[in-house]
C-alpha positions as CSV (number, residue, x, y, z in Angstrom):
1,M,-41.0,-47.4,-30.3
2,S,-43.8,-45.0,-29.6
3,A,-43.7,-41.2,-30.2
4,E,-44.1,-40.6,-26.4
5,I,-41.0,-42.8,-25.7
6,K,-38.9,-40.9,-28.3
7,V,-39.9,-37.6,-26.8
8,R,-38.9,-38.7,-23.3
9,K,-35.6,-40.0,-24.5
10,R,-34.8,-36.7,-26.2
11,T,-35.6,-34.7,-23.0
12,E,-33.6,-37.1,-20.9
13,K,-30.5,-36.3,-22.9
14,G,-30.0,-33.2,-20.8
15,P,-29.6,-29.5,-21.7
16,T,-29.1,-28.4,-25.3
17,A,-25.8,-26.8,-26.4
18,L,-27.6,-23.4,-26.2
19,E,-28.6,-24.1,-22.7
20,R,-25.1,-25.1,-21.7
21,L,-23.8,-21.9,-23.2
22,E,-26.3,-19.9,-21.2
23,R,-25.3,-21.6,-18.0
24,I,-21.6,-21.0,-18.6
25,T,-22.4,-17.4,-19.5
26,E,-24.2,-17.0,-16.2
27,R,-21.2,-18.3,-14.3
28,V,-19.0,-15.9,-16.2
29,L,-21.3,-13.0,-15.2
30,E,-21.2,-14.1,-11.6
31,E,-17.4,-14.0,-11.7
32,I,-17.5,-10.6,-13.4
33,D,-19.7,-9.2,-10.6
34,R,-17.3,-10.6,-8.0
35,Q,-14.3,-9.0,-9.7
36,R,-16.2,-5.7,-10.0
37,E,-16.7,-5.7,-6.2
38,L,-13.0,-6.3,-5.8
39,A,-12.2,-3.6,-8.2
40,V,-14.2,-1.1,-6.1
41,R,-12.5,-2.3,-2.9
42,Y,-9.0,-1.9,-4.4
43,G,-9.7,1.2,-6.4
44,A,-9.0,-0.5,-9.7
45,S,-9.8,1.5,-12.9
46,I,-11.3,-0.7,-15.7
47,P,-11.5,1.4,-18.9
48,G,-14.2,0.3,-21.3
49,L,-15.9,-2.0,-18.8
50,N,-19.4,-0.6,-19.2
51,T,-19.1,-0.7,-23.0
52,D,-17.9,-4.3,-22.9
53,M,-20.8,-5.3,-20.6
54,A,-23.3,-3.5,-22.8
55,E,-22.0,-5.3,-25.9
56,M,-22.2,-8.7,-24.1
57,E,-25.8,-8.0,-23.1
58,R,-26.7,-6.9,-26.7
59,L,-25.4,-10.2,-28.0
60,R,-27.3,-12.2,-25.4
61,E,-30.5,-10.4,-26.3
62,K,-29.9,-11.4,-29.9
63,R,-29.4,-15.0,-28.7
64,E,-25.8,-14.9,-30.1
65,M,-24.6,-16.9,-27.2
66,W,-21.2,-18.0,-28.3
67,P,-20.1,-14.4,-29.2
68,A,-21.6,-13.3,-25.9
69,L,-19.7,-15.9,-24.0
70,E,-16.4,-14.9,-25.8
71,K,-17.0,-11.3,-24.9
72,G,-17.7,-12.3,-21.3
73,F,-14.5,-14.3,-21.0
74,D,-12.5,-11.5,-22.4
75,T,-14.1,-9.0,-20.0
76,M,-13.6,-11.4,-17.1
77,I,-9.9,-11.9,-17.8
78,K,-9.3,-8.2,-18.2
79,L,-11.0,-7.6,-14.9
80,I,-9.0,-10.2,-13.1
81,R,-5.7,-8.8,-14.4
82,E,-6.6,-5.2,-13.4
83,V,-7.8,-6.3,-10.0
84,E,-4.6,-8.2,-9.3
85,K,-2.6,-5.1,-10.2
86,A,-4.8,-2.8,-8.1
87,R,-4.5,-5.3,-5.2
88,D,-0.7,-5.2,-5.4
89,V,-0.8,-1.4,-5.2
90,F,-3.3,-1.5,-2.4
91,E,-1.3,-3.9,-0.3
92,E,2.0,-2.1,-0.9
93,A,0.4,1.2,0.0
94,E,-0.7,-0.2,3.3
95,I,2.9,-1.3,4.1
96,V,4.3,2.1,3.0
97,A,1.7,3.9,5.2
98,I,2.9,1.9,8.2
99,R,6.6,2.7,7.5
100,I,5.7,6.4,7.2
101,K,3.9,6.3,10.5
102,E,6.9,4.6,12.1
103,A,9.2,7.3,10.9
104,E,6.8,10.0,12.1
105,L,6.6,8.5,15.5
106,L,10.4,8.5,15.7
107,G,10.2,12.2,15.1
108,A,11.3,12.3,11.5
109,D,10.1,14.6,8.8
110,T,8.0,12.5,6.5
111,E,7.0,15.2,4.0
112,T,9.1,13.6,1.1
113,A,7.6,10.2,1.6
114,E,4.1,11.6,1.8
115,K,4.6,13.5,-1.4
116,F,5.6,10.2,-3.1
117,M,2.5,8.6,-1.6
118,A,0.4,11.3,-3.1
119,Q,2.0,10.8,-6.5
120,A,1.3,7.1,-6.2
121,K,-2.4,7.8,-5.6
122,E,-2.6,10.1,-8.6
123,A,-0.7,7.7,-10.9
124,G,-2.6,6.5,-14.0
125,D,-1.4,2.9,-13.9
126,A,-0.2,0.3,-11.4
127,G,3.4,0.4,-12.6
128,S,3.7,4.1,-12.0
129,A,1.9,3.8,-8.6
130,L,4.3,1.0,-7.5
131,Y,7.3,3.1,-8.6
132,F,6.3,6.0,-6.4
133,L,5.3,3.7,-3.5
134,D,8.8,2.2,-3.7
135,L,10.4,5.7,-3.5
136,A,8.1,6.5,-0.5
137,K,9.0,3.3,1.3
138,K,12.8,3.8,0.7
139,D,12.6,7.3,2.0
140,A,10.6,6.3,5.1
141,E,13.0,3.3,5.8
142,I,16.0,5.6,5.6
143,K,14.4,8.0,8.1
144,I,13.5,5.1,10.4
145,K,17.1,3.9,10.4
146,Q,18.5,7.4,11.0
147,F,16.1,8.3,13.8
148,E,16.5,4.9,15.5
149,E,20.2,5.8,15.7
150,I,19.2,9.3,17.0
151,R,17.0,7.7,19.7
152,E,19.8,5.4,21.0
153,R,22.3,8.3,21.1
154,A,19.7,10.5,22.9
155,K,19.1,7.9,25.5
156,K,22.8,7.8,26.4
157,V,23.1,11.6,26.4
158,L,20.0,11.9,28.6
159,T,21.5,9.4,31.1
160,K,24.7,11.5,31.3
161,I,22.8,14.7,31.7
162,R,20.9,13.2,34.7
163,E,24.1,12.0,36.2
164,L,25.6,15.5,35.9
165,K,22.5,17.1,37.4
166,E,22.6,14.8,40.4
167,R,26.2,15.8,41.1
168,G,25.3,19.5,41.0
169,E,26.7,20.4,37.6
170,N,25.2,23.1,35.5
171,T,23.4,21.1,32.8
172,E,21.4,24.0,31.3
173,P,23.6,24.3,28.1
174,L,23.4,20.5,27.7
175,E,19.6,20.5,28.2
176,N,19.2,23.3,25.7
177,S,21.1,21.4,23.0
178,F,19.3,18.2,23.9
179,E,15.9,19.9,23.5
180,K,16.9,21.2,20.1
181,A,17.9,17.7,19.1
182,R,14.6,16.3,20.4
183,L,12.6,18.7,18.4
184,A,14.6,18.4,15.2
185,T,12.8,16.5,12.4
186,Q,15.8,16.4,10.1
187,Y,18.6,13.8,10.8
188,E,21.4,16.3,10.2
189,S,20.0,18.8,12.6
190,A,19.2,16.2,15.3
191,S,22.6,14.6,14.9
192,H,24.3,18.1,15.1
193,Y,22.8,19.0,18.5
194,L,23.4,15.6,19.9
195,R,27.0,15.8,18.9
196,L,27.3,19.1,20.8
197,C,26.0,17.3,23.8
198,E,28.4,14.4,23.3
199,E,31.4,16.6,22.9
200,E,30.5,18.6,26.0
201,I,30.1,15.4,28.0
202,E,33.4,14.2,26.7
203,R,35.0,17.5,27.8
204,L,33.6,17.2,31.3
205,E,34.7,13.6,31.5
206,G,38.2,14.7,30.5
207,D,38.1,17.3,33.3
208,G,37.4,14.5,35.7
209,K,34.0,15.9,36.5
210,V,31.8,13.0,35.5
């Protein structure tokens, strides 16, 4: 077998172990770049990332490919975990923001929920952020339930006020109480003024005037 054939056979064997490590490392770096983009999108904080990347690059420059690859894998896994946590927080925050908006549109005071949201944004870790988001969501959902009840009661009261007005009754006291209920942002206050309306309507019904 000639020397030329031996050389050709060696080259046809494919990439060397070092070349394979380099290719795998490149794929790891591509995934790290993708995860870094996601980290920015979801607001993930990755402590020590720049240090890890610098160490990996130093090892590559020294052609210590296996240690470089190990460092890359560790960095990639850390990134993936942190991005998953940040994504959970991000998606939950979107849901909570919608709940708060629903409560606000119903006329509820959302200050407490918004404070919890602010604490979630300032939280140093995903667990704390999710804790405050859960508090915000629960508060908003309670307000939604309460003010949906207020809305249904208000509809009935308004219908009665219109009926009274059409019959020539003096509805000014009822309208005043109703307006206070409409402007109230606390459930207790809104419910109180609606109850005044309901009691006055019951009294008029008892007098046979409705």
